[in-house]
N, C-alpha and C positions, 0 to 999 in steps of 0.2 A: 577462871579455871578452877576447877573443883579443889576444895581444901583437902579431900581425901584422895588426890590424884595417886595413881599407881607409880611406884619408885622402882625402876628397872636396875638400879645400882646393884653391884655385886659382880663376883666372878661366876660363871656358867659354863657348863658342860653339857655336851649331847653326844649321842652314839653315832650321829652322821650330820655332815653340815647341811645349811638350809638349802643350797643349791643341788646337792646330791640327793636329798630325799625326793626331788621331783625328776630326777635323772636328767637335767637339763643344764647345759653349761651357760649359766647367765651371770657369769663374773667377768670383769675385765681384766684382772691380773690375779696372780697366785696368792697375793695378800688381801684379797678381797673378803670382807666379812662374810660374804655367802658361802665361801669355801671353808671357813673355819670351823672345828667342833668346839672350839672354847672362846670365850669372850669375857672381857673385864669392862663393865659399863660404869661410868661416872655420870650421874644424872644432876643437872642444875635445873634451875627454874625454867629456862627457855629453850633449853637443849640437853643432849646427852652426848657423850664421847665414847666410842667403841674402841678398845683396844683389842688387837688379835695378835698372837705370836707368829714369827715368821714359820711358814710351814716346812720349809726345806731344812732337812738334818744336816746339809752340807754347809749352811750359812751360819754366821755368828748369830747368837741369840739378839733378837730384835722384835720390836713390835711395829705394827702400823696401826693408824688411828683413821676413824671415820667420824666426822662430827655431823649428828642429826638435829637439824634446828626445827622446833615445832612451829615455825611461822607460816609453812604451807608454801614458802617461795622455793623456786627451783635452784637446787645447788648442782655443781658440776665438778667431776673429776676427770680430767682431760689428760689423755696419754697420746695425743696428736690424732692423726688420722686413722692409726692402727686400732685404737681401743679407747674406750672411756665410758662414763656414767653420767646420767642426769637423773636427779631425784627429788621428790618432794616428801615432807614429813608433816602429818598432822596427828594432833591427840583428839580424841573423841571429846565432846562435850563434858561427858561426866569424869574424862580424865584417866578412864580405865583402859583404854585401847590406844594404840598407836598404829597409824597406817603409812606405809613407806610405798610410794609408787615410783618405779625406776625403768629407765630405758637404758640398756647396755648396748653399746655397738662395738662390733669387733671385725676385724678384717680377715677374712678366712684365707687359708692357703690357696685358694682358686682365684684370690683378689677380688672377691665379691664381698662386700659390705653386708653383715648380718645383724639384725636387731632382735632384742629379747625385750618384752615387755613384762614386768613384774610387779604384782601387788602383794605385799606382806601385810598382814594384820597380827600384831603382837598383843597378847594378853598376858597379864601376870595373874597367877593363880591367887585366889583369896588368902592362902597362908602364906604367899610371897615366897615359896620354894621352887616355883618352876615358872617358865615362860613358855607359852605355846605361840608358834609362829605359823599361821596358816598363810601359805604361799599359792598364788596363781600365776601361771607364766605362758606366754605365747611367743613363738619365734617366727620370723620371716623365712627361716630355712625350711620349715615342715608345716607352719600354719596350724600346728595341733595345739589345743589348750592343755595344760597340766595343772592338776591341784594336788597339794600335799601338805602335811602337817610335820613341823620339826619341834621337838620338845627339849628345852634346856633345863637342866636342874641346877638349883643353886650349890655351888662348890665351897662356899664359905659362910 
């Protein structure tokens, strides 16, 4: 891995969540990082942990975590038959971009299973003050592909 690898650590804020930028519901639960406008990232050598605050104003202050391991092996968050997510994470050879490939499954109100296939490419700016997330998604609901970019600014 490159010695000058991007370090995504820090607190980050955006005007809109990654998911909503593409106007597609590719989240498996309310606390999914794809739905959050703020993230706290702690990066280690082989993984990073993303903490997001609970978005509900009615709930007690809490955070949820998602661990993204750079080994390219599939990870899974399973909420049973109703919803969940499988994903892989890889760093580029130069260590400057991170690619997250996810498959989200949800049970719709019609009792039909829906799948969302999402690719996110994360890039840290040269000055380390922003992260751009280029996302591409496709859903089994409408078979339409969507692409969008979300920018997170460093808050600390």
